[in-house]
A tleap script that builds the chain and sets N, CA, C and O, in Angstrom:
source leaprc.protein.ff14SB
mol = sequence {
  NMET THR ASN LEU ARG ALA LEU LEU ALA GLN
  ASN ILE LYS LYS ARG ARG GLU LYS LEU GLY
  ILE SER GLN ALA LYS LEU ALA GLU LYS ALA
  ASP THR SER THR ASN TYR ILE ALA GLN ILE
  GLU GLN GLN ASN LYS PHE PRO SER SER GLU
  MET LEU GLU ARG ILE ALA LEU ALA LEU GLU
  PHE ASP SER SER GLU LEU PHE SER VAL GLY
  PRO TYR PRO VAL LYS ALA LEU GLN LYS PHE
  GLN GLU GLY VAL LYS ALA ASP ILE GLU ASN
  ARG LEU GLU LYS LEU ILE LYS SER ASN LYS
  CLEU
}
set mol.1.N position { 24.514 24.038 9.898 }
set mol.1.CA position { 23.382 23.535 10.655 }
set mol.1.C position { 22.131 24.322 10.260 }
set mol.1.O position { 22.161 25.547 10.143 }
set mol.2.N position { 21.067 23.617 10.062 }
set mol.2.CA position { 19.828 24.225 9.625 }
set mol.2.C position { 18.980 24.649 10.819 }
set mol.2.O position { 18.847 23.908 11.793 }
set mol.3.N position { 18.420 25.829 10.735 }
set mol.3.CA position { 17.505 26.332 11.741 }
set mol.3.C position { 16.212 25.512 11.666 }
set mol.3.O position { 15.619 25.403 10.593 }
set mol.4.N position { 15.769 24.934 12.785 }
set mol.4.CA position { 14.571 24.094 12.792 }
set mol.4.C position { 13.325 24.846 12.347 }
set mol.4.O position { 12.480 24.306 11.633 }
set mol.5.N position { 13.226 26.077 12.770 }
set mol.5.CA position { 12.058 26.881 12.405 }
set mol.5.C position { 12.005 27.083 10.880 }
set mol.5.O position { 10.943 26.987 10.264 }
set mol.6.N position { 13.168 27.362 10.293 }
set mol.6.CA position { 13.247 27.563 8.841 }
set mol.6.C position { 12.975 26.253 8.103 }
set mol.6.O position { 12.273 26.237 7.092 }
set mol.7.N position { 13.533 25.161 8.612 }
set mol.7.CA position { 13.336 23.854 7.988 }
set mol.7.C position { 11.865 23.451 8.031 }
set mol.7.O position { 11.315 22.976 7.038 }
set mol.8.N position { 11.242 23.643 9.174 }
set mol.8.CA position { 9.820 23.330 9.307 }
set mol.8.C position { 8.987 24.166 8.338 }
set mol.8.O position { 8.129 23.637 7.631 }
set mol.9.N position { 9.241 25.455 8.310 }
set mol.9.CA position { 8.489 26.357 7.429 }
set mol.9.C position { 8.631 25.935 5.972 }
set mol.9.O position { 7.651 25.881 5.229 }
set mol.10.N position { 9.846 25.640 5.582 }
set mol.10.CA position { 10.121 25.237 4.190 }
set mol.10.C position { 9.406 23.927 3.850 }
set mol.10.O position { 8.789 23.815 2.791 }
set mol.11.N position { 9.486 22.939 4.743 }
set mol.11.CA position { 8.873 21.640 4.460 }
set mol.11.C position { 7.350 21.709 4.435 }
set mol.11.O position { 6.711 21.045 3.619 }
set mol.12.N position { 6.771 22.502 5.316 }
set mol.12.CA position { 5.310 22.656 5.296 }
set mol.12.C position { 4.874 23.320 3.997 }
set mol.12.O position { 3.963 22.842 3.321 }
set mol.13.N position { 5.521 24.410 3.660 }
set mol.13.CA position { 5.135 25.136 2.448 }
set mol.13.C position { 5.334 24.281 1.200 }
set mol.13.O position { 4.469 24.247 0.324 }
set mol.14.N position { 6.464 23.595 1.117 }
set mol.14.CA position { 6.756 22.765 -0.054 }
set mol.14.C position { 5.729 21.647 -0.200 }
set mol.14.O position { 5.239 21.384 -1.298 }
set mol.15.N position { 5.409 20.994 0.911 }
set mol.15.CA position { 4.447 19.892 0.874 }
set mol.15.C position { 3.041 20.404 0.549 }
set mol.15.O position { 2.304 19.791 -0.222 }
set mol.16.N position { 2.690 21.534 1.152 }
set mol.16.CA position { 1.371 22.126 0.902 }
set mol.16.C position { 1.221 22.451 -0.580 }
set mol.16.O position { 0.193 22.151 -1.187 }
set mol.17.N position { 2.247 23.063 -1.154 }
set mol.17.CA position { 2.208 23.418 -2.569 }
set mol.17.C position { 2.195 22.173 -3.454 }
set mol.17.O position { 1.534 22.158 -4.492 }
set mol.18.N position { 2.919 21.132 -3.051 }
set mol.18.CA position { 2.927 19.889 -3.816 }
set mol.18.C position { 1.536 19.261 -3.844 }
set mol.18.O position { 1.117 18.695 -4.853 }
set mol.19.N position { 0.828 19.372 -2.719 }
set mol.19.CA position { -0.537 18.844 -2.645 }
set mol.19.C position { -1.542 19.769 -3.322 }
set mol.19.O position { -2.691 19.390 -3.552 }
set mol.20.N position { -1.100 20.987 -3.641 }
set mol.20.CA position { -1.988 21.947 -4.297 }
set mol.20.C position { -3.050 22.512 -3.379 }
set mol.20.O position { -4.161 22.814 -3.816 }
set mol.21.N position { -2.709 22.657 -2.095 }
set mol.21.CA position { -3.693 23.216 -1.165 }
set mol.21.C position { -3.212 24.569 -0.639 }
set mol.21.O position { -2.013 24.822 -0.522 }
set mol.22.N position { -4.158 25.406 -0.335 }
set mol.22.CA position { -3.860 26.742 0.187 }
set mol.22.C position { -3.571 26.670 1.683 }
set mol.22.O position { -3.789 25.645 2.329 }
set mol.23.N position { -3.077 27.776 2.212 }
set mol.23.CA position { -2.894 27.871 3.666 }
set mol.23.C position { -4.238 27.703 4.364 }
set mol.23.O position { -4.320 27.080 5.422 }
set mol.24.N position { -5.281 28.255 3.775 }
set mol.24.CA position { -6.623 28.155 4.367 }
set mol.24.C position { -7.085 26.705 4.433 }
set mol.24.O position { -7.656 26.281 5.438 }
set mol.25.N position { -6.846 25.949 3.379 }
set mol.25.CA position { -7.261 24.544 3.351 }
set mol.25.C position { -6.449 23.732 4.360 }
set mol.25.O position { -6.994 22.875 5.055 }
set mol.26.N position { -5.135 24.007 4.438 }
set mol.26.CA position { -4.300 23.322 5.425 }
set mol.26.C position { -4.787 23.648 6.837 }
set mol.26.O position { -4.893 22.762 7.685 }
set mol.27.N position { -5.078 24.910 7.078 }
set mol.27.CA position { -5.569 25.333 8.395 }
set mol.27.C position { -6.865 24.602 8.745 }
set mol.27.O position { -7.049 24.152 9.876 }
set mol.28.N position { -7.745 24.493 7.776 }
set mol.28.CA position { -9.018 23.796 7.999 }
set mol.28.C position { -8.765 22.326 8.344 }
set mol.28.O position { -9.350 21.799 9.290 }
set mol.29.N position { -7.894 21.667 7.576 }
set mol.29.CA position { -7.596 20.253 7.807 }
set mol.29.C position { -6.888 20.022 9.145 }
set mol.29.O position { -7.070 18.978 9.772 }
set mol.30.N position { -6.079 20.996 9.583 }
set mol.30.CA position { -5.332 20.869 10.845 }
set mol.30.C position { -6.088 21.472 12.023 }
set mol.30.O position { -5.589 21.477 13.148 }
set mol.31.N position { -7.282 21.977 11.766 }
set mol.31.CA position { -8.126 22.582 12.802 }
set mol.31.C position { -7.419 23.736 13.513 }
set mol.31.O position { -7.298 23.762 14.738 }
set mol.32.N position { -6.958 24.686 12.703 }
set mol.32.CA position { -6.318 25.895 13.218 }
set mol.32.C position { -6.675 27.054 12.296 }
set mol.32.O position { -7.497 26.900 11.393 }
set mol.33.N position { -6.072 28.194 12.517 }
set mol.33.CA position { -6.396 29.356 11.687 }
set mol.33.C position { -5.407 29.500 10.532 }
set mol.33.O position { -4.266 29.043 10.601 }
set mol.34.N position { -5.875 30.139 9.485 }
set mol.34.CA position { -5.018 30.438 8.338 }
set mol.34.C position { -3.862 31.322 8.776 }
set mol.34.O position { -2.730 31.138 8.328 }
set mol.35.N position { -4.141 32.276 9.647 }
set mol.35.CA position { -3.107 33.175 10.142 }
set mol.35.C position { -1.996 32.399 10.861 }
set mol.35.O position { -0.818 32.728 10.727 }
set mol.36.N position { -2.376 31.377 11.616 }
set mol.36.CA position { -1.377 30.589 12.346 }
set mol.36.C position { -0.476 29.823 11.369 }
set mol.36.O position { 0.740 29.769 11.553 }
set mol.37.N position { -1.072 29.240 10.343 }
set mol.37.CA position { -0.276 28.537 9.318 }
set mol.37.C position { 0.666 29.522 8.637 }
set mol.37.O position { 1.834 29.209 8.409 }
set mol.38.N position { 0.171 30.696 8.317 }
set mol.38.CA position { 1.013 31.722 7.688 }
set mol.38.C position { 2.161 32.113 8.608 }
set mol.38.O position { 3.292 32.293 8.157 }
set mol.39.N position { 1.871 32.244 9.886 }
set mol.39.CA position { 2.912 32.609 10.857 }
set mol.39.C position { 3.994 31.521 10.946 }
set mol.39.O position { 5.177 31.831 11.088 }
set mol.40.N position { 3.591 30.270 10.864 }
set mol.40.CA position { 4.556 29.166 10.876 }
set mol.40.C position { 5.410 29.221 9.614 }
set mol.40.O position { 6.635 29.116 9.684 }
set mol.41.N position { 4.767 29.383 8.469 }
set mol.41.CA position { 5.500 29.429 7.199 }
set mol.41.C position { 6.417 30.648 7.100 }
set mol.41.O position { 7.414 30.618 6.379 }
set mol.42.N position { 6.085 31.714 7.817 }
set mol.42.CA position { 6.935 32.916 7.831 }
set mol.42.C position { 7.971 32.855 8.955 }
set mol.42.O position { 8.716 33.810 9.176 }
set mol.43.N position { 8.008 31.727 9.659 }
set mol.43.CA position { 8.963 31.484 10.733 }
set mol.43.C position { 8.752 32.382 11.955 }
set mol.43.O position { 9.679 32.601 12.734 }
set mol.44.N position { 7.548 32.892 12.117 }
set mol.44.CA position { 7.240 33.733 13.270 }
set mol.44.C position { 6.700 32.931 14.448 }
set mol.44.O position { 6.747 33.392 15.589 }
set mol.45.N position { 6.191 31.745 14.179 }
set mol.45.CA position { 5.634 30.883 15.226 }
set mol.45.C position { 6.226 29.488 15.071 }
set mol.45.O position { 6.594 29.064 13.975 }
set mol.46.N position { 6.307 28.782 16.208 }
set mol.46.CA position { 6.732 27.382 16.206 }
set mol.46.C position { 5.654 26.594 16.924 }
set mol.46.O position { 5.386 26.843 18.099 }
set mol.47.N position { 5.030 25.646 16.234 }
set mol.47.CA position { 3.881 24.935 16.808 }
set mol.47.C position { 4.248 23.946 17.911 }
set mol.47.O position { 5.385 23.487 18.017 }
set mol.48.N position { 3.243 23.638 18.727 }
set mol.48.CA position { 3.382 22.624 19.777 }
set mol.48.C position { 3.484 21.249 19.121 }
set mol.48.O position { 3.226 21.100 17.927 }
set mol.49.N position { 3.859 20.259 19.903 }
set mol.49.CA position { 3.958 18.898 19.363 }
set mol.49.C position { 2.596 18.402 18.877 }
set mol.49.O position { 2.509 17.706 17.865 }
set mol.50.N position { 1.541 18.761 19.598 }
set mol.50.CA position { 0.194 18.367 19.168 }
set mol.50.C position { -0.143 18.993 17.810 }
set mol.50.O position { -0.679 18.325 16.926 }
set mol.51.N position { 0.176 20.275 17.658 }
set mol.51.CA position { -0.106 20.953 16.390 }
set mol.51.C position { 0.758 20.381 15.272 }
set mol.51.O position { 0.292 20.247 14.140 }
set mol.52.N position { 2.006 20.043 15.571 }
set mol.52.CA position { 2.868 19.429 14.553 }
set mol.52.C position { 2.249 18.135 14.034 }
set mol.52.O position { 2.268 17.871 12.832 }
set mol.53.N position { 1.705 17.338 14.936 }
set mol.53.CA position { 1.060 16.095 14.533 }
set mol.53.C position { -0.173 16.364 13.672 }
set mol.53.O position { -0.406 15.663 12.687 }
set mol.54.N position { -0.951 17.359 14.032 }
set mol.54.CA position { -2.143 17.692 13.244 }
set mol.54.C position { -1.757 18.201 11.857 }
set mol.54.O position { -2.396 17.856 10.863 }
set mol.55.N position { -0.711 19.022 11.796 }
set mol.55.CA position { -0.249 19.534 10.501 }
set mol.55.C position { 0.284 18.386 9.649 }
set mol.55.O position { -0.022 18.301 8.460 }
set mol.56.N position { 1.076 17.506 10.250 }
set mol.56.CA position { 1.614 16.362 9.506 }
set mol.56.C position { 0.484 15.497 8.955 }
set mol.56.O position { 0.528 15.078 7.798 }
set mol.57.N position { -0.509 15.234 9.766 }
set mol.57.CA position { -1.659 14.444 9.322 }
set mol.57.C position { -2.378 15.147 8.168 }
set mol.57.O position { -2.749 14.513 7.180 }
set mol.58.N position { -2.568 16.445 8.301 }
set mol.58.CA position { -3.244 17.218 7.251 }
set mol.58.C position { -2.442 17.219 5.954 }
set mol.58.O position { -3.014 17.280 4.866 }
set mol.59.N position { -1.116 17.151 6.068 }
set mol.59.CA position { -0.245 17.145 4.897 }
set mol.59.C position { 0.056 15.729 4.396 }
set mol.59.O position { 0.824 15.539 3.452 }
set mol.60.N position { -0.572 14.730 5.055 }
set mol.60.CA position { -0.356 13.330 4.698 }
set mol.60.C position { 1.126 12.983 4.769 }
set mol.60.O position { 1.679 12.335 3.880 }
set mol.61.N position { 1.747 13.432 5.847 }
set mol.61.CA position { 3.172 13.281 6.118 }
set mol.61.C position { 3.351 12.476 7.391 }
set mol.61.O position { 2.475 12.475 8.255 }
set mol.62.N position { 4.471 11.798 7.513 }
set mol.62.CA position { 4.907 11.288 8.808 }
set mol.62.C position { 5.444 12.514 9.535 }
set mol.62.O position { 6.119 13.338 8.919 }
set mol.63.N position { 5.164 12.657 10.821 }
set mol.63.CA position { 5.566 13.882 11.523 }
set mol.63.C position { 7.068 14.140 11.456 }
set mol.63.O position { 7.493 15.295 11.474 }
set mol.64.N position { 7.881 13.083 11.378 }
set mol.64.CA position { 9.328 13.286 11.281 }
set mol.64.C position { 9.727 13.941 9.959 }
set mol.64.O position { 10.776 14.581 9.875 }
set mol.65.N position { 8.898 13.785 8.928 }
set mol.65.CA position { 9.192 14.385 7.628 }
set mol.65.C position { 9.098 15.910 7.664 }
set mol.65.O position { 9.637 16.588 6.789 }
set mol.66.N position { 8.414 16.448 8.675 }
set mol.66.CA position { 8.346 17.899 8.800 }
set mol.66.C position { 9.727 18.502 9.035 }
set mol.66.O position { 9.950 19.681 8.764 }
set mol.67.N position { 10.655 17.684 9.543 }
set mol.67.CA position { 12.001 18.160 9.845 }
set mol.67.C position { 13.064 17.465 8.991 }
set mol.67.O position { 14.250 17.499 9.316 }
set mol.68.N position { 12.633 16.842 7.912 }
set mol.68.CA position { 13.553 16.127 7.036 }
set mol.68.C position { 14.390 17.110 6.226 }
set mol.68.O position { 13.864 18.046 5.624 }
set mol.69.N position { 15.700 16.883 6.222 }
set mol.69.CA position { 16.604 17.744 5.469 }
set mol.69.C position { 16.796 17.196 4.068 }
set mol.69.O position { 16.922 17.954 3.106 }
set mol.70.N position { 16.818 15.896 3.959 }
set mol.70.CA position { 17.090 15.252 2.675 }
set mol.70.C position { 15.902 15.269 1.743 }
set mol.70.O position { 14.780 15.584 2.139 }
set mol.71.N position { 16.166 14.930 0.513 }
set mol.71.CA position { 15.093 14.909 -0.474 }
set mol.71.C position { 14.255 13.640 -0.427 }
set mol.71.O position { 13.293 13.501 -1.183 }
set mol.72.N position { 14.622 12.698 0.474 }
set mol.72.CA position { 13.934 11.423 0.504 }
set mol.72.C position { 12.920 11.366 1.634 }
set mol.72.O position { 13.284 11.545 2.796 }
set mol.73.N position { 11.658 11.121 1.316 }
set mol.73.CA position { 10.652 10.998 2.365 }
set mol.73.C position { 10.902 9.740 3.199 }
set mol.73.O position { 11.498 8.776 2.717 }
set mol.74.N position { 10.454 9.757 4.421 }
set mol.74.CA position { 10.649 8.648 5.345 }
set mol.74.C position { 10.125 7.344 4.754 }
set mol.74.O position { 10.785 6.311 4.866 }
set mol.75.N position { 8.965 7.372 4.136 }
set mol.75.CA position { 8.389 6.144 3.583 }
set mol.75.C position { 9.271 5.563 2.484 }
set mol.75.O position { 9.385 4.342 2.371 }
set mol.76.N position { 9.894 6.409 1.677 }
set mol.76.CA position { 10.789 5.924 0.630 }
set mol.76.C position { 12.016 5.257 1.240 }
set mol.76.O position { 12.465 4.219 0.752 }
set mol.77.N position { 12.558 5.840 2.295 }
set mol.77.CA position { 13.709 5.241 2.967 }
set mol.77.C position { 13.336 3.921 3.626 }
set mol.77.O position { 14.108 2.964 3.575 }
set mol.78.N position { 12.168 3.862 4.238 }
set mol.78.CA position { 11.722 2.621 4.867 }
set mol.78.C position { 11.552 1.524 3.823 }
set mol.78.O position { 11.934 0.376 4.055 }
set mol.79.N position { 10.979 1.875 2.674 }
set mol.79.CA position { 10.788 0.911 1.605 }
set mol.79.C position { 12.139 0.408 1.095 }
set mol.79.O position { 12.299 -0.784 0.831 }
set mol.80.N position { 13.100 1.304 0.958 }
set mol.80.CA position { 14.443 0.927 0.535 }
set mol.80.C position { 15.069 -0.031 1.548 }
set mol.80.O position { 15.635 -1.056 1.169 }
set mol.81.N position { 14.965 0.305 2.838 }
set mol.81.CA position { 15.530 -0.548 3.886 }
set mol.81.C position { 14.877 -1.934 3.874 }
set mol.81.O position { 15.563 -2.943 4.031 }
set mol.82.N position { 13.576 -1.985 3.690 }
set mol.82.CA position { 12.877 -3.258 3.637 }
set mol.82.C position { 13.349 -4.086 2.446 }
set mol.82.O position { 13.501 -5.303 2.548 }
set mol.83.N position { 13.580 -3.420 1.319 }
set mol.83.CA position { 14.075 -4.110 0.129 }
set mol.83.C position { 15.463 -4.676 0.337 }
set mol.83.O position { 15.738 -5.808 -0.060 }
set mol.84.N position { 16.339 -3.904 0.953 }
set mol.84.CA position { 17.695 -4.374 1.242 }
set mol.84.C position { 17.643 -5.564 2.190 }
set mol.84.O position { 18.331 -6.562 1.980 }
set mol.85.N position { 16.829 -5.455 3.231 }
set mol.85.CA position { 16.694 -6.544 4.199 }
set mol.85.C position { 16.179 -7.810 3.518 }
set mol.85.O position { 16.710 -8.894 3.757 }
set mol.86.N position { 15.160 -7.689 2.680 }
set mol.86.CA position { 14.603 -8.850 1.980 }
set mol.86.C position { 15.649 -9.475 1.055 }
set mol.86.O position { 15.736 -10.699 0.959 }
set mol.87.N position { 16.430 -8.657 0.385 }
set mol.87.CA position { 17.479 -9.160 -0.502 }
set mol.87.C position { 18.526 -9.941 0.283 }
set mol.87.O position { 18.943 -11.020 -0.137 }
set mol.88.N position { 18.946 -9.405 1.410 }
set mol.88.CA position { 19.932 -10.091 2.261 }
set mol.88.C position { 19.368 -11.418 2.761 }
set mol.88.O position { 20.060 -12.435 2.742 }
set mol.89.N position { 18.116 -11.408 3.207 }
set mol.89.CA position { 17.495 -12.636 3.704 }
set mol.89.C position { 17.396 -13.692 2.602 }
set mol.89.O position { 17.650 -14.871 2.848 }
set mol.90.N position { 17.028 -13.272 1.388 }
set mol.90.CA position { 16.929 -14.205 0.260 }
set mol.90.C position { 18.285 -14.803 -0.079 }
set mol.90.O position { 18.389 -16.006 -0.322 }
set mol.91.N position { 19.310 -13.987 -0.099 }
set mol.91.CA position { 20.651 -14.485 -0.413 }
set mol.91.C position { 21.146 -15.448 0.658 }
set mol.91.O position { 21.749 -16.473 0.340 }
set mol.92.N position { 20.893 -15.124 1.938 }
set mol.92.CA position { 21.289 -16.026 3.018 }
set mol.92.C position { 20.559 -17.358 2.916 }
set mol.92.O position { 21.151 -18.420 3.103 }
set mol.93.N position { 19.291 -17.288 2.624 }
set mol.93.CA position { 18.494 -18.508 2.494 }
set mol.93.C position { 19.043 -19.390 1.371 }
set mol.93.O position { 19.144 -20.605 1.538 }
set mol.94.N position { 19.393 -18.798 0.242 }
set mol.94.CA position { 19.965 -19.556 -0.871 }
set mol.94.C position { 21.303 -20.179 -0.488 }
set mol.94.O position { 21.581 -21.328 -0.831 }
set mol.95.N position { 22.129 -19.413 0.228 }
set mol.95.CA position { 23.422 -19.947 0.656 }
set mol.95.C position { 23.253 -21.099 1.643 }
set mol.95.O position { 23.979 -22.091 1.574 }
set mol.96.N position { 22.306 -20.969 2.549 }
set mol.96.CA position { 22.058 -22.030 3.525 }
set mol.96.C position { 21.567 -23.282 2.810 }
set mol.96.O position { 22.024 -24.385 3.110 }
set mol.97.N position { 20.653 -23.125 1.882 }
set mol.97.CA position { 20.117 -24.259 1.135 }
set mol.97.C position { 21.184 -24.965 0.298 }
set mol.97.O position { 21.139 -26.181 0.109 }
set mol.98.N position { 22.129 -24.193 -0.193 }
set mol.98.CA position { 23.187 -24.784 -1.026 }
set mol.98.C position { 24.373 -25.247 -0.179 }
set mol.98.O position { 25.379 -25.708 -0.718 }
set mol.99.N position { 24.256 -25.123 1.149 }
set mol.99.CA position { 25.284 -25.528 2.099 }
set mol.99.C position { 26.616 -24.806 1.867 }
set mol.99.O position { 27.680 -25.372 2.118 }
set mol.100.N position { 26.558 -23.597 1.404 }
set mol.100.CA position { 27.766 -22.833 1.177 }
set mol.100.C position { 28.047 -21.876 2.318 }
set mol.100.O position { 28.987 -21.085 2.247 }
set mol.101.N position { 27.265 -21.935 3.342 }
set mol.101.CA position { 27.463 -21.066 4.492 }
set mol.101.C position { 27.810 -21.883 5.700 }
set mol.101.O position { 28.017 -21.330 6.781 }
savepdb mol mol.pdb
quit
């Protein structure tokens, strides 16, 4: 089982680095202090739900992605699910039209 504080810290840092922004820039975008972002990344602080939303917005993340364990972002999974659903609907429609259902 993964520690939520560690998972959050890892995901924030990884996303921040992927975007190429510093802790200071993230703090500015999330309207908080650089020290607070550093404390979160060092697992010394755990932000409020409001702060989590601000950090997610600043990182251009869905807030649930802050706690994602897998390598797949939420948007990628949603897109995959939509594709599967569309494929199933298309196949059903073809079967109905051909009277094979």
